[in-house]
LUMDREN-743514 format. One line per 2 residues: number of its first residue (from 0); their letters; for each residue x, y negated, z negated of C-alpha. Coordinates in nm, 4 decimals. Example, Ala and Ser with C-alpha at 12.3 -4.5 7.8 and 13.67 -1.06 7.14 Angstrom:
<sites>
0	AS	1.2300 0.4500 -0.7800; 1.3670 0.1060 -0.7140
</sites>
This chain:
<sites>
0	GN	-3.2357 -5.8762 -1.8929; -3.3983 -5.5813 -2.0356
2	CK	-3.6177 -5.4610 -1.7359; -3.8836 -5.1993 -1.8357
4	PD	-4.0970 -5.0442 -1.5896; -4.4601 -5.1441 -1.5714
6	PV	-4.6979 -4.9130 -1.7486; -4.9073 -4.6887 -1.5234
8	VL	-5.2708 -4.7782 -1.5554; -5.5378 -4.5145 -1.4956
10	PD	-5.8472 -4.6135 -1.3079; -6.0299 -4.6932 -1.6377
12	DK	-5.7547 -4.9443 -1.7168; -5.6153 -4.7520 -2.0205
14	PT	-5.2534 -4.7170 -2.0460; -5.1019 -4.3634 -1.9939
16	PS	-5.0865 -4.1738 -2.3159; -4.7373 -4.0756 -2.4066
18	PT	-4.6529 -3.6984 -2.3495; -4.6764 -3.4843 -2.6562
20	PA	-4.3721 -3.2480 -2.7071; -4.4370 -2.8812 -2.6821
22	PG	-4.4282 -2.7245 -3.0291; -4.1086 -2.5171 -3.0734
24	PS	-3.8560 -2.4357 -3.3448; -3.7348 -2.7420 -3.5384
26	PK	-3.3592 -2.8086 -3.4612; -3.1111 -2.7136 -3.7375
28	HT	-2.8972 -2.9814 -3.8652; -2.5353 -2.9112 -3.8239
30	PS	-2.2628 -3.1473 -3.9554; -2.0715 -3.3135 -3.7080
32	PT	-1.7344 -3.5196 -3.7423; -1.7998 -3.8704 -3.8082
34	PT	-1.5163 -4.1194 -3.7249; -1.5375 -4.4643 -3.8972
36	PG	-1.7413 -4.6930 -3.6907; -1.5686 -5.0098 -3.5811
38	GG	-1.2715 -5.1410 -3.7833; -1.0242 -5.0686 -3.5257
40	GC	-1.1852 -5.2298 -3.2349; -1.2734 -4.9303 -3.0290
42	PN	-1.5159 -5.0202 -2.7641; -1.7005 -4.7040 -2.7952
44	GK	-1.7774 -4.7670 -3.1698; -1.5813 -4.4708 -3.2810
46	DY	-1.2549 -4.5405 -3.4698; -1.0714 -4.2410 -3.5983
48	GS	-0.8879 -4.4450 -3.8527; -0.5609 -4.6193 -3.8606
50	HG	-0.3728 -4.2931 -3.7771; -0.6261 -4.1904 -3.5192
52	GC	-0.7486 -4.2880 -3.1731; -1.0908 -4.4152 -3.0148
54	GC	-1.1848 -4.0722 -2.8966; -1.0362 -3.8542 -2.6164
56	ID	-1.1369 -4.0355 -2.3060; -1.0513 -3.9973 -1.9313
58	DA	-1.0577 -4.3470 -1.7486; -1.2582 -4.2827 -1.4224
60	AW	-1.0701 -4.5750 -1.2596; -0.7357 -4.4492 -1.3131
62	TK	-0.5648 -4.3086 -1.0130; -0.1997 -4.1951 -0.9331
64	GS	-0.0622 -4.4901 -0.7257; -0.3210 -4.6124 -0.5032
66	DA	-0.4675 -4.2731 -0.3983; -0.8372 -4.2667 -0.5062
68	SK	-0.8608 -3.8932 -0.4798; -0.6041 -3.8520 -0.7522
70	GC	-0.7702 -3.9451 -1.0747; -0.8036 -3.7662 -1.3915
72	SW	-0.9898 -3.4710 -1.2402; -0.6849 -3.4355 -1.0152
74	AA	-0.4463 -3.4384 -1.3248; -0.6543 -3.1498 -1.4749
76	KD	-0.5699 -2.9210 -1.2065; -0.1837 -2.9391 -1.2823
78	TA	-0.1495 -3.1056 -1.6297; 0.2272 -3.0192 -1.6534
80	KA	0.3035 -3.2245 -1.3345; 0.0360 -3.4666 -1.3120
82	CG	-0.0060 -3.5928 -1.6565; 0.3464 -3.7687 -1.6334
84	KK	0.2309 -3.9600 -1.3201; 0.1826 -4.3455 -1.3162
86	SD	-0.0784 -4.5754 -1.1652; 0.0178 -4.8626 -0.9511
88	SG	-0.0206 -5.0720 -1.2722; 0.2337 -4.8493 -1.4618
90	DY	-0.0181 -4.6796 -1.6734; 0.0710 -4.2899 -1.7213
92	AN	-0.1894 -4.0316 -1.6780; -0.1142 -3.8848 -2.0282
94	IA	-0.2565 -4.2037 -2.1793; -0.5422 -4.2976 -1.9258
96	CG	-0.6501 -3.9474 -1.9112; -0.6469 -3.8725 -2.2741
98	AT	-0.9253 -3.6087 -2.2600; -0.7312 -3.4181 -1.9878
100	CT	-0.3735 -3.4658 -2.0738; -0.3619 -3.4624 -2.4502
102	AK	-0.2145 -3.1315 -2.6074; -0.4290 -2.8909 -2.7702
104	DS	-0.4323 -2.8986 -3.1464; -0.2004 -2.6937 -3.3598
106	KS	-0.3118 -2.3557 -3.4672; -0.0551 -2.3319 -3.7413
108	WT	-0.0771 -2.6858 -3.8936; -0.2252 -2.6851 -4.2467
110	KA	-0.2433 -2.9426 -4.5261; -0.0520 -2.8149 -4.8293
112	SD	-0.0106 -2.4671 -4.7099; -0.4027 -2.4221 -4.7502
114	KS	-0.4970 -2.2112 -4.4380; -0.8508 -2.3591 -4.4613
116	RG	-0.7277 -2.7007 -4.4218; -0.6009 -2.6993 -4.0363
118	CA	-0.6972 -2.8985 -3.7526; -1.0594 -2.8083 -3.7671
120	WV	-1.0827 -2.9579 -4.1195; -0.8976 -3.2651 -3.9852
122	AG	-1.1821 -3.2994 -3.7387; -1.4574 -3.2935 -3.9989
124	DP	-1.3245 -3.6438 -4.1487; -1.0541 -3.7683 -3.8949
126	AN	-1.0604 -4.1262 -4.0240; -0.9465 -4.0085 -4.3713
128	RC	-0.7518 -3.7005 -4.2741; -0.5307 -3.7783 -3.9683
130	GK	-0.2725 -3.9445 -4.1918; -0.2234 -3.6259 -4.3998
132	KQ	0.1065 -3.4720 -4.3827; 0.2052 -3.1034 -4.3874
134	DG	0.4305 -3.0049 -4.6793; 0.7542 -3.1123 -4.5445
136	GD	0.6380 -3.1115 -4.1969; 0.4244 -3.2936 -3.9293
138	YA	0.1458 -3.5463 -3.9941; -0.2089 -3.4457 -3.8725
140	YD	-0.2193 -3.7122 -3.6146; 0.0821 -3.5378 -3.4295
142	AC	-0.0239 -3.1628 -3.4842; -0.4080 -3.2409 -3.4143
144	PR	-0.4152 -3.5123 -3.1598; -0.7640 -3.3878 -3.0338
146	AC	-0.9222 -3.3976 -3.3835; -0.7683 -3.7217 -3.4390
148	GC	-0.9197 -3.8768 -3.1157; -0.6206 -3.8882 -2.9050
150	PA	-0.4193 -4.1656 -3.0837; -0.1588 -4.2218 -2.8009
152	SK	-0.4566 -4.3450 -2.5843; -0.6082 -4.5955 -2.8460
154	KY	-0.4181 -4.9095 -2.7160; -0.5185 -4.8152 -2.3563
156	VK	-0.8911 -4.7400 -2.4416; -0.8933 -5.0819 -2.6105
158	KH	-0.7193 -5.2683 -2.3414; -0.9508 -5.1359 -2.0669
160	NL	-1.2706 -5.1413 -2.2922; -1.3478 -4.7626 -2.2191
162	KS	-1.6493 -4.6094 -2.3559; -1.7424 -4.2392 -2.3552
164	YS	-2.1037 -4.1443 -2.3154; -2.1584 -3.7892 -2.4288
166	IK	-2.3935 -3.6033 -2.6509; -2.2581 -3.6202 -3.0098
168	PT	-2.1017 -3.2864 -3.0707; -2.1829 -3.0675 -3.3722
170	FT	-1.8908 -2.9630 -3.5782; -1.9125 -2.5981 -3.4436
172	SF	-1.9210 -2.7159 -3.0702; -1.6312 -2.9838 -3.1587
174	AA	-1.4246 -2.6878 -3.3057; -1.4855 -2.4894 -2.9970
176	HL	-1.3890 -2.7784 -2.7942; -1.0524 -2.8040 -2.9671
178	AD	-0.9806 -2.4594 -2.8383; -1.1152 -2.5070 -2.4888
180	DD	-0.8508 -2.5261 -2.2031; -1.1030 -2.6873 -1.9513
182	VV	-1.2609 -2.9726 -2.1123; -1.2804 -3.3098 -1.9338
184	AV	-1.4534 -3.6158 -2.0686; -1.5400 -3.8703 -1.8091
186	RV	-1.6257 -4.2327 -1.8598; -1.9597 -4.3254 -1.6955
188	PI	-1.9816 -4.6830 -1.5844; -2.3103 -4.8829 -1.6543
190	LV	-2.4556 -5.0991 -1.3842; -2.5920 -5.4305 -1.5132
192	A	-2.8152 -5.6319 -1.2928
</sites>
């Protein structure tokens, strides 16, 4: 069930007062990308739309063959070689380790030749923008796979009921994440008694 720790009782039998946060500057609100919740059955509650994924997630249980030391963090060391490897169950690292193995977003793709509408723009509203097409070219979900939540991994994430537990990124940190080479998201299991 929902176990909560017993309250600490002081000698005078009064409950411990809640701590008061130290005064400081109030946080600034920064817009963040907001995938459409639910809809596509994503177990983490974030659905990037019909053309998007469930978010770029690495499966902590995936391993190359039966070697437990060769998981997604192993694949991150040499993505060119490791992301094409399979697990014993036949799942490829490039799908199971979506956060590690998904290609970076294009720096040249834009919607309708508008330079302000690139992959960072797609990331601002992926559920509605991942299906957009470049004039005579690629769709956003192909050119901006990270902004679109790793669409190639969506079936895998749903099949294995993967969830990602991370701090909700701000738009600025999300855009920086898109350009970062060394980012790895990890699924954290929850123990239930």
